[in-house]
C-alpha positions as CSV (number, residue, x, y, z in Angstrom):
1,M,-0.3,-0.3,-0.1
2,S,1.4,3.1,-0.9
3,I,2.5,6.4,1.3
4,K,-0.4,8.3,0.4
5,K,-3.8,5.4,0.9
6,T,-1.3,4.3,3.9
7,S,-1.9,8.4,5.1
8,L,-5.3,8.1,3.8
9,A,-7.0,4.9,6.2
10,L,-5.2,6.1,9.3
11,L,-7.3,9.6,8.2
12,A,-10.8,7.5,7.8
13,S,-10.3,5.4,11.0
14,A,-9.0,8.2,13.2
15,T,-12.5,10.3,12.1
16,L,-14.5,6.9,12.9
17,T,-13.3,6.5,15.9
18,M,-14.4,10.4,16.7
19,S,-17.5,9.8,15.5
20,L,-17.8,6.8,18.0
21,S,-16.5,8.8,20.8
22,A,-17.9,12.1,20.5
23,R,-21.5,13.1,19.3
24,D,-23.1,16.3,19.7
25,Q,-26.5,15.7,19.3
26,I,-27.7,14.6,23.4
27,K,-30.0,12.4,23.9
28,I,-32.8,12.3,26.4
29,V,-35.7,9.9,27.8
30,G,-38.0,9.2,30.1
31,S,-41.2,10.1,31.8
32,S,-43.8,11.8,30.0
33,T,-44.9,14.9,32.0
34,V,-40.8,16.3,31.8
35,Y,-40.8,15.5,29.0
36,P,-42.9,18.9,27.7
37,F,-40.3,21.0,29.3
38,S,-37.8,19.2,28.1
39,S,-38.7,19.6,24.9
40,S,-39.1,23.4,25.1
41,V,-35.8,23.0,26.1
42,A,-34.1,21.2,23.5
43,E,-36.1,24.1,21.6
44,E,-35.0,27.0,22.7
45,F,-31.2,25.3,23.2
46,G,-31.7,24.5,18.6
47,A,-32.0,27.8,18.0
48,T,-29.7,29.2,20.6
49,T,-26.5,27.5,20.0
50,K,-24.3,26.4,16.7
51,F,-25.7,22.3,18.8
52,P,-28.9,20.1,17.3
53,T,-31.9,20.7,19.2
54,P,-31.2,17.0,21.2
55,V,-34.2,14.8,20.9
56,V,-36.5,14.1,23.6
57,E,-38.6,10.6,23.7
58,S,-41.3,10.3,26.2
59,T,-40.5,6.6,27.6
60,G,-41.6,7.0,30.5
61,S,-40.0,7.7,34.0
62,G,-38.8,3.8,34.9
63,G,-38.2,3.2,31.4
64,G,-35.6,6.3,31.0
65,M,-34.1,4.8,34.1
66,K,-33.6,1.2,32.2
67,L,-32.0,2.9,29.3
68,F,-30.5,6.0,31.6
69,C,-29.0,3.0,33.7
70,A,-27.5,-0.4,31.4
71,G,-24.0,1.4,31.3
72,N,-21.8,4.1,30.3
73,D,-21.5,4.3,25.8
74,L,-22.0,6.7,23.8
75,N,-25.9,4.6,22.5
76,T,-27.2,5.3,26.0
77,P,-29.0,8.6,27.0
78,D,-27.5,11.4,28.7
79,I,-30.2,12.7,30.7
80,T,-33.2,11.3,31.7
81,N,-35.7,13.1,32.8
82,A,-38.3,11.9,36.1
83,S,-41.8,12.8,36.8
84,R,-40.4,11.0,41.2
85,R,-37.4,10.4,42.3
86,M,-34.9,7.2,41.3
87,K,-35.5,4.5,43.4
88,T,-32.2,3.0,45.7
89,K,-32.9,-0.3,43.1
90,E,-32.5,2.5,40.2
91,F,-29.1,3.7,41.8
92,K,-28.3,0.4,42.8
93,M,-28.4,-1.0,38.8
94,C,-26.9,2.1,37.5
95,Q,-23.9,1.8,39.9
96,E,-23.7,-2.2,39.0
97,N,-23.2,-1.3,35.4
98,G,-20.6,1.1,35.9
99,V,-22.6,5.0,35.3
100,T,-21.4,5.9,39.0
101,D,-20.9,9.7,38.2
102,I,-24.7,10.9,38.4
103,T,-26.2,14.2,38.8
104,E,-29.2,14.8,39.9
105,S,-31.9,18.1,39.3
106,V,-34.9,19.3,40.8
107,I,-36.5,21.5,37.9
108,G,-39.8,22.4,39.5
109,Y,-43.1,21.2,41.0
110,D,-46.0,19.6,39.7
111,G,-49.5,18.4,40.1
112,I,-51.1,15.3,39.9
113,A,-54.1,15.8,37.8
114,F,-57.0,14.0,38.3
115,S,-59.4,15.7,34.9
116,Q,-62.9,14.9,33.2
117,S,-64.4,16.5,29.9
118,I,-64.6,20.3,30.6
119,S,-68.9,19.5,29.5
120,N,-69.3,18.4,32.4
121,A,-70.0,19.6,36.1
122,P,-67.8,20.7,39.0
123,F,-66.1,17.0,40.1
124,N,-64.7,17.0,43.9
125,I,-63.6,13.6,45.7
126,S,-62.2,12.9,49.3
127,K,-58.2,11.4,48.6
128,K,-59.7,8.6,50.3
129,N,-63.0,7.7,48.1
130,L,-60.5,8.2,45.4
131,A,-58.0,6.5,46.8
132,L,-61.3,3.1,47.2
133,A,-62.3,3.8,43.9
134,V,-58.7,2.5,41.7
135,A,-57.4,0.1,44.7
136,K,-57.7,-3.4,43.8
137,E,-59.3,-4.7,46.7
138,V,-60.6,-2.5,49.1
139,P,-62.4,-3.2,53.2
140,S,-65.4,-4.8,53.0
141,K,-68.8,-3.3,54.5
142,D,-68.2,-5.4,58.1
143,G,-64.7,-3.9,57.5
144,K,-63.0,-7.1,58.1
145,S,-61.9,-8.7,55.1
146,L,-60.1,-7.3,51.8
147,I,-62.3,-8.3,48.9
148,A,-62.5,-7.2,45.0
149,N,-63.2,-4.3,44.5
150,P,-67.0,-3.8,43.7
151,Y,-67.5,-0.3,43.1
152,K,-69.0,-0.1,39.8
153,K,-70.0,3.5,40.1
154,W,-69.0,6.5,41.9
155,S,-72.4,6.3,44.4
156,D,-71.5,2.7,45.4
157,I,-68.8,4.8,46.9
158,D,-70.2,7.8,48.8
159,A,-74.2,7.9,48.1
160,S,-73.8,11.9,48.2
161,L,-71.1,11.1,44.7
162,P,-72.6,11.3,41.1
163,N,-74.9,7.8,40.3
164,R,-72.1,8.1,37.2
165,E,-69.8,4.8,35.7
166,I,-66.6,4.7,37.1
167,I,-63.3,4.6,34.8
168,V,-60.3,5.7,34.7
169,Y,-57.6,6.6,32.1
170,G,-54.3,6.1,34.2
171,P,-50.6,5.5,33.1
172,P,-49.4,2.4,32.5
173,K,-46.5,0.9,35.8
174,S,-43.4,2.3,34.2
175,S,-45.0,5.8,34.6
176,G,-43.4,8.7,37.4
177,T,-46.7,9.6,37.2
178,R,-48.5,6.6,37.9
179,D,-45.7,5.3,41.5
180,A,-46.4,9.8,42.5
181,F,-50.0,8.1,42.0
182,E,-50.0,5.3,44.0
183,E,-47.8,7.1,47.0
184,L,-49.7,10.4,46.5
185,V,-52.8,9.0,47.3
186,M,-53.4,4.9,47.9
187,Q,-50.2,4.6,50.4
188,S,-51.4,8.0,51.8
189,I,-54.4,6.2,52.9
190,F,-54.5,2.9,53.3
191,K,-51.2,3.0,55.6
192,K,-53.7,3.7,58.1
193,M,-56.0,1.5,57.4
194,A,-55.9,-0.8,60.2
195,L,-57.0,-4.0,58.0
196,Y,-54.3,-3.0,55.6
197,T,-51.6,-2.1,58.3
198,D,-52.6,-5.5,60.3
199,L,-51.7,-7.5,57.5
200,Y,-48.7,-5.9,57.3
201,K,-47.6,-7.2,61.2
202,A,-49.0,-10.7,60.2
203,D,-48.0,-12.1,57.0
204,K,-44.6,-10.8,55.5
205,K,-46.1,-12.0,52.7
206,A,-48.8,-10.4,52.6
207,N,-46.6,-8.0,53.3
208,K,-44.7,-8.4,49.7
209,K,-48.3,-9.1,48.5
210,Y,-50.1,-5.3,49.1
211,K,-46.2,-3.9,47.6
212,K,-47.5,-0.9,49.9
213,Y,-50.9,-1.0,50.1
214,S,-50.9,0.5,46.1
215,I,-52.3,-2.6,44.4
216,V,-53.9,-1.1,41.2
217,R,-57.6,-2.5,39.5
218,T,-57.1,-4.9,36.6
219,D,-60.4,-5.5,35.8
220,G,-60.7,-2.9,33.4
221,V,-62.2,0.2,35.7
222,Y,-58.5,1.4,35.2
223,V,-57.6,2.2,32.0
224,E,-53.6,2.2,31.2
225,S,-53.4,4.6,28.7
226,G,-49.5,4.9,27.7
227,E,-47.1,6.8,27.8
228,N,-48.4,9.9,25.7
229,D,-51.0,12.4,28.1
230,N,-52.1,13.8,25.0
231,L,-54.0,10.4,24.7
232,I,-55.9,10.2,27.7
233,V,-57.0,13.6,27.2
234,Q,-58.2,12.9,23.5
235,K,-59.9,10.0,25.1
236,L,-61.8,12.4,27.5
237,E,-63.3,14.3,25.1
238,K,-65.0,11.0,24.0
239,N,-65.9,9.8,26.9
240,K,-67.5,12.5,29.2
241,A,-68.3,9.4,31.7
242,A,-64.2,9.5,32.4
243,F,-61.3,10.8,34.0
244,G,-58.0,11.2,33.6
245,V,-54.4,10.7,35.9
246,F,-52.2,12.6,34.0
247,G,-49.1,15.9,35.8
248,F,-50.8,19.3,35.5
249,S,-48.9,20.8,33.1
250,F,-51.0,19.2,30.4
251,L,-54.5,20.8,32.3
252,V,-53.0,24.1,31.6
253,E,-51.6,22.7,27.2
254,N,-55.9,21.6,27.1
255,D,-58.5,23.8,29.2
256,D,-60.7,24.3,26.6
257,K,-60.5,20.3,26.8
258,V,-60.5,19.6,30.4
259,Q,-60.9,20.4,34.0
260,G,-59.4,19.6,36.9
261,A,-61.0,18.0,40.1
262,T,-60.6,19.0,43.5
263,I,-59.6,16.6,45.7
264,D,-60.4,17.0,49.3
265,G,-61.6,20.3,48.1
266,V,-58.6,21.5,47.2
267,E,-58.3,23.5,43.4
268,P,-55.1,22.1,41.1
269,T,-53.7,25.6,41.3
270,P,-50.3,26.9,41.6
271,E,-50.4,28.9,44.3
272,N,-52.6,25.8,45.7
273,I,-50.1,22.6,44.5
274,S,-46.5,24.8,45.4
275,S,-47.8,25.8,49.3
276,S,-48.2,21.1,48.8
277,K,-52.0,22.2,49.9
278,Y,-53.6,20.6,47.4
279,P,-53.0,17.1,48.2
280,V,-51.2,15.1,45.3
281,S,-47.9,17.3,44.5
282,R,-44.8,16.3,43.8
283,S,-41.5,17.1,42.8
284,L,-39.7,16.8,38.9
285,F,-36.6,15.7,37.9
286,F,-33.1,15.1,36.2
287,Y,-30.8,13.1,35.9
288,I,-27.3,13.6,34.3
289,K,-24.6,10.9,32.9
290,N,-21.7,12.9,34.3
291,S,-19.2,10.8,32.4
292,H,-20.7,11.7,28.9
293,S,-20.1,15.0,29.7
294,K,-15.9,15.2,27.5
295,E,-17.7,13.2,25.1
296,V,-21.2,15.0,24.5
297,P,-19.6,18.6,24.9
298,A,-23.7,20.8,24.4
299,M,-24.7,18.3,27.5
300,N,-23.2,21.1,29.6
301,K,-24.3,23.9,27.6
302,Y,-28.2,22.4,27.7
303,V,-28.3,21.5,31.8
304,D,-27.7,25.6,32.6
305,L,-30.7,27.0,30.3
306,F,-32.1,24.4,32.1
307,M,-31.7,25.4,35.3
308,S,-31.9,29.2,34.6
309,E,-34.3,31.6,35.7
310,K,-35.3,31.9,32.4
311,M,-36.6,28.4,32.0
312,I,-37.0,27.5,36.1
313,G,-37.3,30.6,37.1
314,E,-40.9,32.4,38.8
315,D,-42.6,33.8,35.2
316,S,-40.7,31.6,32.7
317,I,-40.7,30.7,29.4
318,L,-41.4,26.8,31.1
319,G,-44.0,28.1,34.2
320,E,-46.0,29.3,31.1
321,I,-46.8,25.8,29.5
322,G,-47.1,24.9,33.5
323,L,-44.2,24.2,35.8
324,I,-45.0,25.4,39.0
325,A,-41.0,27.2,40.6
326,L,-39.6,25.9,43.5
327,P,-38.9,28.7,46.1
328,T,-36.2,31.2,45.5
329,E,-33.7,29.6,48.0
330,A,-34.3,26.0,47.6
331,R,-34.0,26.7,43.4
332,N,-30.8,29.0,44.5
333,K,-29.7,26.1,46.0
334,I,-30.5,22.9,43.6
335,R,-29.2,25.2,40.8
336,E,-25.8,25.5,43.0
337,S,-25.7,21.3,43.7
338,V,-26.4,21.2,39.4
339,S,-23.8,23.9,38.5
340,K,-20.8,21.8,40.8
341,R,-21.9,17.9,39.1
342,S,-22.9,17.3,42.8
343,K,-22.6,13.2,43.3
344,L,-26.0,11.5,43.7
345,T,-25.4,9.0,46.7
346,L,-28.1,6.1,48.1
347,A,-28.6,8.2,51.2
348,D,-29.3,11.2,49.4
349,L,-32.6,9.2,48.4
350,S,-33.9,8.5,51.4
351,A,-33.6,12.7,52.1
352,K,-37.2,14.8,51.5
353,H,-37.8,16.5,49.1
């Protein structure tokens, strides 16, 4: 082979190696609730920097964690969005696969809206009755045992509720919204009921079976509707009897089509969510794979943009589409932690957010 051909071959090889070890476009996966916020930042990033617009996929919080924690290879995501905090088992999965340098970011608050068609009369539901509507097993009338959920209409649960079919379109098990709904609605109610707590104390097998008091019914009343919350909105337009479970931002974006029910008499509003007065409120997150930052130089600039006041502050771009801003002090504290790329630890995950 000639010197010229050899040089060309080496150059081609070096170019291929470089293309495999670095890329300009950020890969983002995760929560359908965080998706509209992340997508807005991605569009702004693509319009205002030299880098291409990041690819953002709505895979659900659980699905995103699996992809994110699969390894450090550049074929894996750089960032994963989550509508609930990373779980201990997910953190351990990351560690086992070599993803050991992760930074956690909190971008703001969100409320889980329990919504219906705007053409219906306003609906108020207690958190207890909502839990009883979707649980697989509920207390019997004599309160002595758990039975298969017999409730078909809201009035079956409480005579003061409408004589209307119970049908709820909601997220699947892979969704962080589903995790948060189970925790904030079902677990918060059932962990205070002796029938459930006695089962935990008496039988370890029951403890495993009842999964912290939150098994959702599978008899067709609760209908898993995928990770696309816009699809749930469409279903509510078609089925006036139904309710949907999704993030507050989708309620804001579709306020000409759907309305949020009040829960325990409290409306899902930015003020009620940020103050935690609304009983189904939670924080929103994204997680950064710091091992990719050198090979994907756009990452740091994207993260800086996302954490800016322009995006997550008071009267921000993301606030216009439903993100509820953190208090100033908390926002600044999180921003400082992210700017330092503080390394997430197992102990961090036990701290309250």
